[in-house]
C-alpha positions as CSV (number, residue, x, y, z in Angstrom):
1,M,-15.4,27.5,7.8
2,N,-14.9,28.2,11.7
3,E,-12.4,26.1,14.0
4,K,-14.9,24.4,15.5
5,V,-16.9,23.3,12.3
6,F,-13.7,22.4,10.7
7,S,-12.4,20.5,13.7
8,K,-15.5,18.1,13.9
9,F,-15.4,18.2,9.1
10,F,-11.5,16.9,10.0
11,R,-12.5,14.4,13.4
12,R,-15.1,12.9,10.9
13,N,-13.2,12.3,7.5
14,I,-10.4,11.3,9.5
15,V,-12.0,7.7,10.4
16,L,-14.0,7.5,7.8
17,I,-10.6,8.0,5.2
18,G,-9.2,5.3,7.9
19,F,-11.9,3.0,7.7
20,L,-11.4,3.3,3.7
21,S,-7.7,2.5,4.3
22,M,-8.8,-0.6,6.6
23,G,-10.7,-1.5,3.5
24,D,-7.7,-1.0,1.4
25,K,-5.3,-2.6,3.3
26,L,-7.3,-6.0,4.1
27,F,-8.0,-5.7,0.3
28,F,-4.3,-5.6,-0.9
29,F,-2.9,-7.6,2.1
30,F,-5.2,-10.6,0.4
31,E,-3.9,-9.5,-3.5
32,Q,-0.5,-9.1,-2.2
33,N,0.1,-12.4,-0.1
34,Y,-2.9,-14.6,-0.8
35,F,-3.1,-14.3,-4.3
36,N,0.3,-15.2,-4.5
37,T,0.1,-18.0,-2.3
38,Y,-2.7,-19.4,-4.5
39,L,-0.2,-19.4,-7.1
40,D,2.5,-21.3,-5.2
41,H,-0.3,-23.4,-2.5
42,V,-2.9,-24.4,-5.3
43,L,-1.3,-24.1,-8.9
44,F,1.6,-25.3,-7.9
45,L,3.9,-22.4,-9.9
46,P,7.5,-21.2,-9.4
47,P,8.4,-17.8,-8.0
48,L,8.9,-15.9,-11.1
49,Y,4.7,-16.4,-12.1
50,I,4.1,-14.7,-9.2
51,S,6.7,-11.7,-10.0
52,I,5.0,-11.8,-13.6
53,M,1.6,-11.4,-12.5
54,V,2.4,-8.6,-9.9
55,S,4.7,-7.0,-12.7
56,L,1.8,-7.0,-15.0
57,S,-1.2,-5.7,-12.3
58,A,1.5,-2.6,-11.2
59,T,1.4,-1.7,-14.9
60,M,-1.7,-1.6,-15.5
61,G,-2.0,0.7,-11.9
62,L,0.8,2.6,-13.3
63,I,-1.9,3.5,-16.3
64,M,-5.3,3.9,-14.6
65,M,-4.1,5.5,-11.6
66,I,-3.2,8.6,-14.2
67,V,-6.0,8.0,-16.0
68,W,-8.7,7.8,-12.9
69,G,-6.7,11.1,-11.4
70,I,-7.9,13.3,-14.7
71,F,-11.3,12.3,-14.9
72,S,-12.0,13.0,-10.9
73,D,-10.5,16.1,-11.0
74,N,-13.0,17.0,-13.6
75,T,-15.8,15.0,-11.8
76,R,-18.6,17.4,-10.9
77,T,-21.8,15.7,-9.7
78,K,-23.6,15.8,-6.7
79,F,-22.3,12.8,-4.9
80,G,-18.5,15.0,-5.2
81,R,-15.5,14.4,-6.9
82,R,-14.1,10.9,-5.6
83,R,-17.1,9.3,-3.7
84,P,-18.5,7.8,-7.1
85,Y,-14.7,6.0,-7.5
86,L,-15.1,4.3,-4.1
87,L,-18.6,3.0,-4.7
88,F,-17.6,2.1,-8.4
89,G,-14.0,0.6,-7.3
90,G,-15.0,-1.1,-4.0
91,I,-18.0,-3.5,-5.5
92,V,-16.4,-4.6,-8.9
93,A,-13.1,-5.2,-7.5
94,G,-14.4,-6.6,-3.9
95,I,-16.4,-9.1,-6.7
96,A,-13.4,-10.2,-8.8
97,M,-11.3,-11.1,-5.6
98,I,-14.3,-13.6,-4.6
99,L,-14.1,-14.9,-8.0
100,Y,-10.3,-15.4,-8.1
101,G,-10.4,-18.0,-5.5
102,L,-12.3,-20.3,-8.0
103,S,-9.4,-19.9,-10.7
104,M,-8.3,-23.2,-11.7
105,N,-5.6,-22.0,-14.3
106,Y,-2.8,-18.7,-14.4
107,I,-4.4,-16.9,-17.8
108,L,-7.8,-16.8,-15.6
109,C,-5.6,-15.4,-12.7
110,L,-4.1,-12.9,-14.7
111,I,-7.2,-11.5,-16.2
112,I,-9.0,-11.7,-12.4
113,D,-5.8,-9.5,-11.4
114,V,-4.5,-7.5,-13.8
115,V,-7.5,-6.3,-15.5
116,I,-10.3,-6.3,-14.0
117,I,-9.1,-5.9,-10.1
118,G,-6.5,-3.3,-12.1
119,L,-8.6,-1.4,-13.3
120,A,-11.6,-1.1,-10.5
121,S,-9.4,-1.3,-7.3
122,N,-7.4,1.7,-8.7
123,A,-10.6,3.9,-9.5
124,F,-10.9,3.4,-5.1
125,L,-7.3,4.1,-4.6
126,L,-7.1,7.1,-6.3
127,A,-10.4,8.6,-4.5
128,E,-9.0,7.3,-0.9
129,R,-5.6,9.2,-1.6
130,S,-6.6,12.2,-3.1
131,L,-8.9,12.7,-0.1
132,I,-6.6,13.5,2.4
133,P,-5.6,16.6,0.7
134,D,-8.3,17.4,-0.5
135,T,-9.8,17.9,2.9
136,I,-6.5,18.1,5.2
137,E,-4.7,21.2,5.8
138,V,-0.9,20.7,5.7
139,E,0.0,21.0,9.4
140,K,-2.0,18.5,10.7
141,R,-1.1,15.7,7.7
142,G,1.2,14.3,9.5
143,K,-0.6,13.4,12.8
144,A,-3.7,12.8,10.3
145,N,-2.0,9.9,7.9
146,G,-0.6,8.5,11.5
147,I,-4.0,8.3,12.7
148,I,-5.2,6.8,9.2
149,N,-2.3,4.3,9.5
150,L,-3.3,3.2,12.7
151,I,-7.1,2.1,12.0
152,S,-5.6,0.9,8.6
153,Y,-3.7,-1.8,10.8
154,I,-7.0,-3.0,11.8
155,G,-7.1,-4.4,8.2
156,L,-3.9,-5.9,8.7
157,I,-5.1,-7.4,11.8
158,I,-7.5,-9.0,10.0
159,G,-5.9,-10.3,7.4
160,V,-2.8,-11.8,9.6
161,A,-5.7,-13.4,11.8
162,F,-8.0,-15.2,9.0
163,L,-4.2,-16.2,7.5
164,L,-4.0,-18.1,11.1
165,I,-7.3,-19.5,10.8
166,G,-6.9,-20.4,7.3
167,N,-3.3,-21.9,8.1
168,E,-5.0,-23.7,11.1
169,L,-7.8,-24.9,9.3
170,F,-6.8,-25.7,5.7
171,G,-2.9,-26.0,6.2
172,I,-1.8,-29.1,4.8
173,P,2.3,-30.3,4.7
174,D,3.3,-29.3,1.5
175,P,3.5,-32.6,-0.9
176,R,6.5,-31.1,-3.5
177,P,9.8,-32.4,-2.5
178,G,12.2,-30.1,-0.7
179,P,11.9,-28.2,2.8
180,K,8.1,-29.5,4.6
181,G,6.7,-26.2,5.4
182,T,2.8,-25.6,4.9
183,I,0.3,-24.7,2.1
184,I,-3.4,-23.6,2.1
185,T,-5.7,-25.6,-0.1
186,Q,-8.4,-23.8,-2.6
187,E,-10.9,-24.2,-0.3
188,G,-9.1,-22.1,2.4
189,H,-7.6,-19.1,0.1
190,F,-11.4,-19.0,-1.3
191,I,-12.7,-18.2,2.0
192,L,-9.6,-15.8,3.0
193,L,-10.7,-14.0,-0.3
194,F,-14.4,-14.1,0.0
195,V,-14.0,-12.1,3.6
196,G,-11.2,-9.7,1.8
197,G,-13.7,-8.8,-1.2
198,F,-16.5,-8.4,0.6
199,V,-15.2,-6.2,3.0
200,F,-13.6,-3.9,0.2
201,A,-17.2,-3.8,-1.4
202,L,-18.8,-2.9,1.8
203,V,-16.2,0.1,2.6
204,G,-16.5,1.3,-1.2
205,I,-20.5,1.7,-0.1
206,I,-20.1,3.1,3.1
207,G,-17.4,5.9,1.9
208,F,-20.0,6.9,-1.0
209,I,-22.5,7.1,1.7
210,F,-20.7,9.3,4.6
211,I,-17.5,10.7,2.9
212,K,-18.0,14.6,3.1
213,E,-16.0,16.4,0.6
214,K,-15.4,20.3,0.5
215,P,-17.1,22.1,-2.1
216,V,-15.0,23.1,-5.4
217,S,-15.7,25.2,-8.2
218,E,-17.0,23.9,-11.7
219,P,-13.8,23.5,-14.5
220,S,-13.5,26.6,-16.9
221,E,-14.1,24.1,-19.5
222,R,-14.2,20.5,-20.9
223,E,-11.4,19.7,-22.7
224,R,-10.4,16.0,-24.5
225,F,-8.5,13.9,-21.8
226,F,-4.9,14.5,-23.2
227,G,-6.0,18.2,-23.3
228,N,-6.8,18.1,-19.9
229,L,-3.3,16.1,-19.1
230,W,-1.2,18.6,-21.1
231,K,-3.4,21.6,-19.6
232,G,-2.6,20.3,-16.0
233,F,1.1,19.9,-16.7
234,K,0.9,24.1,-17.9
235,K,-0.5,25.1,-14.7
236,V,2.0,23.9,-12.6
237,E,5.0,25.9,-11.7
238,W,8.2,24.6,-12.6
239,N,9.3,25.4,-9.0
240,S,6.5,23.3,-7.7
241,L,6.9,20.3,-10.5
242,K,10.6,20.3,-9.8
243,E,10.2,19.4,-6.0
244,F,7.3,17.3,-7.0
245,L,9.7,14.8,-9.2
246,K,12.0,14.9,-6.5
247,I,10.2,13.1,-4.2
248,L,8.8,11.3,-6.6
249,L,11.8,9.8,-7.6
250,A,13.1,9.5,-3.9
251,L,10.0,7.3,-2.9
252,L,10.6,5.5,-5.9
253,I,13.5,4.2,-4.8
254,F,12.1,3.6,-1.5
255,Q,9.3,1.9,-2.3
256,S,11.4,-0.5,-4.3
257,G,12.5,-2.0,-1.1
258,I,9.4,-2.9,-0.1
259,A,8.4,-4.1,-3.0
260,S,10.9,-6.7,-3.0
261,I,9.8,-8.0,0.3
262,M,6.1,-7.6,0.1
263,P,4.9,-10.1,-2.3
264,F,7.1,-12.9,-1.1
265,L,7.0,-12.3,2.8
266,F,4.2,-15.1,3.6
267,V,5.6,-17.1,1.2
268,F,8.9,-17.3,3.3
269,I,7.0,-17.4,6.7
270,F,5.1,-20.0,5.4
271,D,8.7,-21.8,4.5
272,Q,9.7,-21.6,8.1
273,G,6.9,-24.2,9.4
274,F,6.6,-22.3,12.5
275,S,3.3,-23.1,14.7
276,T,0.2,-20.7,14.9
277,L,1.1,-20.3,18.0
278,Q,4.8,-19.3,17.6
279,L,3.2,-16.7,14.9
280,L,0.8,-15.3,17.3
281,L,3.7,-14.2,20.0
282,G,5.8,-13.1,16.8
283,I,2.7,-10.8,16.0
284,A,2.3,-9.7,19.7
285,F,5.7,-8.8,19.7
286,A,5.9,-6.6,16.9
287,V,2.5,-5.2,16.8
288,P,3.1,-2.4,19.8
289,A,6.4,-1.4,18.2
290,L,4.5,-0.8,14.9
291,I,2.0,1.1,16.9
292,I,4.5,3.3,18.7
293,A,6.7,4.0,15.5
294,T,3.5,5.0,13.6
295,I,2.3,7.4,16.0
296,F,5.2,9.2,16.8
297,L,6.7,9.7,12.6
298,G,3.4,11.1,12.5
299,R,3.4,14.0,14.9
300,L,7.4,14.5,14.7
301,S,6.8,15.4,10.8
302,D,4.3,17.9,11.8
303,K,6.4,19.5,14.7
304,F,9.9,18.9,13.3
305,G,9.4,18.8,9.5
306,R,9.4,15.9,7.1
307,K,13.0,15.1,6.5
308,R,14.6,15.6,9.8
309,F,13.9,11.7,11.2
310,I,13.7,10.0,7.7
311,P,17.8,9.0,7.4
312,I,18.1,8.0,11.5
313,S,14.8,6.1,11.0
314,M,15.5,4.6,7.4
315,I,19.3,3.3,9.1
316,I,17.4,1.8,12.4
317,V,15.1,-0.6,10.0
318,S,17.7,-1.5,7.4
319,I,19.7,-3.5,10.8
320,G,16.5,-5.1,10.9
321,Y,16.6,-6.2,7.4
322,L,19.9,-7.6,7.3
323,I,19.6,-10.1,10.3
324,M,15.9,-11.2,8.7
325,P,18.1,-14.0,6.0
326,F,19.6,-15.4,9.1
327,S,16.0,-16.2,10.7
328,S,15.4,-19.3,8.3
329,G,14.8,-21.9,11.0
330,N,15.6,-20.0,13.9
331,Y,12.7,-18.6,15.7
332,I,14.8,-16.0,18.3
333,I,16.1,-14.1,15.1
334,F,12.8,-14.1,13.6
335,I,10.9,-12.8,16.6
336,V,14.0,-10.1,16.4
337,G,13.8,-9.1,12.9
338,F,10.0,-9.3,12.3
339,P,9.4,-6.2,14.5
340,F,12.1,-3.9,11.9
341,V,10.4,-5.3,8.7
342,L,7.3,-4.5,9.8
343,V,7.7,-0.6,10.5
344,G,9.6,-0.3,7.4
345,V,6.8,-1.6,5.3
346,L,4.1,0.1,7.5
347,A,5.7,3.3,9.5
348,L,7.9,4.8,7.6
349,V,5.3,5.6,5.1
350,V,3.7,7.7,7.4
351,P,5.6,11.3,6.9
352,L,6.8,10.4,3.4
353,N,3.2,10.4,2.6
354,A,2.3,13.7,3.9
355,W,5.1,15.1,2.3
356,S,4.2,14.0,-1.3
357,Q,0.5,15.2,-0.4
358,D,2.0,18.7,0.6
359,L,3.7,18.9,-2.9
360,L,0.2,17.9,-4.7
361,P,-0.8,20.8,-6.5
362,E,-4.2,22.3,-5.4
363,D,-6.5,21.9,-8.5
364,L,-5.3,18.7,-9.5
365,R,-4.5,16.8,-7.1
366,G,-6.6,13.5,-8.5
367,T,-4.3,14.0,-11.8
368,F,-1.0,14.3,-9.6
369,T,-1.8,11.4,-7.0
370,G,-2.1,9.1,-10.2
371,I,1.0,10.1,-11.6
372,L,2.5,9.6,-7.6
373,N,1.7,6.3,-8.4
374,I,4.5,5.7,-10.5
375,V,6.2,4.7,-7.1
376,N,4.0,2.0,-6.0
377,T,3.7,0.4,-10.1
378,V,7.0,1.0,-11.2
379,S,8.6,-0.3,-7.7
380,Q,6.4,-3.2,-7.8
381,I,8.0,-4.1,-11.5
382,I,11.7,-3.4,-10.0
383,G,11.3,-5.0,-6.3
384,S,9.4,-7.9,-6.9
385,L,11.2,-9.1,-10.5
386,L,14.5,-8.4,-8.4
387,A,13.5,-10.2,-5.5
388,G,12.2,-13.3,-7.7
389,I,15.5,-13.6,-9.4
390,I,17.2,-13.3,-6.4
391,A,14.8,-16.2,-4.3
392,L,15.1,-18.6,-7.6
393,L,19.2,-18.2,-7.4
394,F,19.9,-17.8,-3.9
395,G,17.0,-18.6,-1.9
396,I,13.7,-16.7,-1.0
397,Q,15.6,-15.8,2.9
398,W,18.1,-13.2,0.7
399,I,15.0,-11.2,-0.4
400,F,15.4,-9.2,2.5
401,L,18.8,-8.3,1.7
402,L,17.3,-5.7,-1.2
403,G,15.3,-3.4,1.4
404,P,18.2,-1.7,2.6
405,V,19.8,-1.5,-0.7
406,F,17.2,0.5,-1.6
407,F,16.4,2.3,2.0
408,I,19.8,3.6,2.2
409,A,20.1,4.7,-1.4
410,S,17.1,7.1,-1.3
411,I,18.2,9.3,1.6
412,P,20.2,11.6,-0.1
413,I,17.4,12.1,-2.5
414,F,15.0,12.5,0.3
415,M,17.6,15.1,1.9
416,I,17.2,17.7,-1.6
417,V,13.4,17.6,-1.2
418,K,12.2,20.9,-0.2
419,E,10.7,21.0,3.5
420,T,7.0,21.7,3.3
421,V,5.9,22.3,7.1
422,K,7.1,25.7,8.6
423,V,9.3,24.7,11.8
424,E,9.5,27.5,14.4
425,N,13.5,27.5,15.7
């Protein structure tokens, strides 16, 4: 493939994968926040119920990403290896999100989120994440992940915009005893979840139609499911597997810090009782910092290597997290700390994603992408349960102390992972 053709292929797929990522960011923004606020605002359940649902959903994701990874690595259709999973996952999970907004008991919420969405959304995620290392070369992955993340922020912006609209149109004073924050009615939640589900189904269809995959050879032989799993591990050299396991452990520790914040972030924000204008100003102040961090971390990781700027980035972000507990009722501290929270949750993963993609075995990217999902699922169990306990015992504002603990603990592990980018001295 000549450079001109590859460049066109590269640009096309970057934009389309970014579009897929936009859809999944919106979908999981809604799932991680509105599903949780639904339990809090509509069903009036305590934080521990949120932790249980998040943990069960993460467990389903842990299993299904590996299953879909093995299936997709061995899928050979005229539509490609990954694209059929985009279509299936997008449509089924999108419809299920809409139905969640009509649920009136906790068990039904669990069935929709854990079983239906757990099965379908992970098929979509597996395909989307595998497409990056499938179609983008190592030397451009940092920049590519930065561009994809920037496009994906559109999904977050839409999510936050609808949150503010929902808060303005459907927000009512919390009728429960205690500090008077704002809650969103069931009608408001349904409208928000309808938007999220519809967009997710739409991007799955668009991805299926327009994504281009590189041709792959037929598997040498067809085997049973566990035969494929065992054979995949046997193909991987020990040194490669060792590096993969090291970055998996480092990412697991790091991601647990993010997972301790995300399930409760907007519950915390709603509890502050800030006006819509105040929230808009806070977002307007934080977004430029997020965009700058995303662009520079991606480019720096391609130019100077994946690991060089990891320690200082995590330490700087941790300082912001440490001041967030004191933002409770203090808008100025909230304005200062919120950009650090967004950079920690969204931008720090750019070089880390590129690094982990570099270490995926070439012929088994789907399988090992599924295994790498241990990072996202187990971290949700660890982070959400710890945060739920902290919130129950000491107050929800103190969950922000968990982030720096995990971030700093992950640095020594990242430092012993092999550098995958050749850096000229």
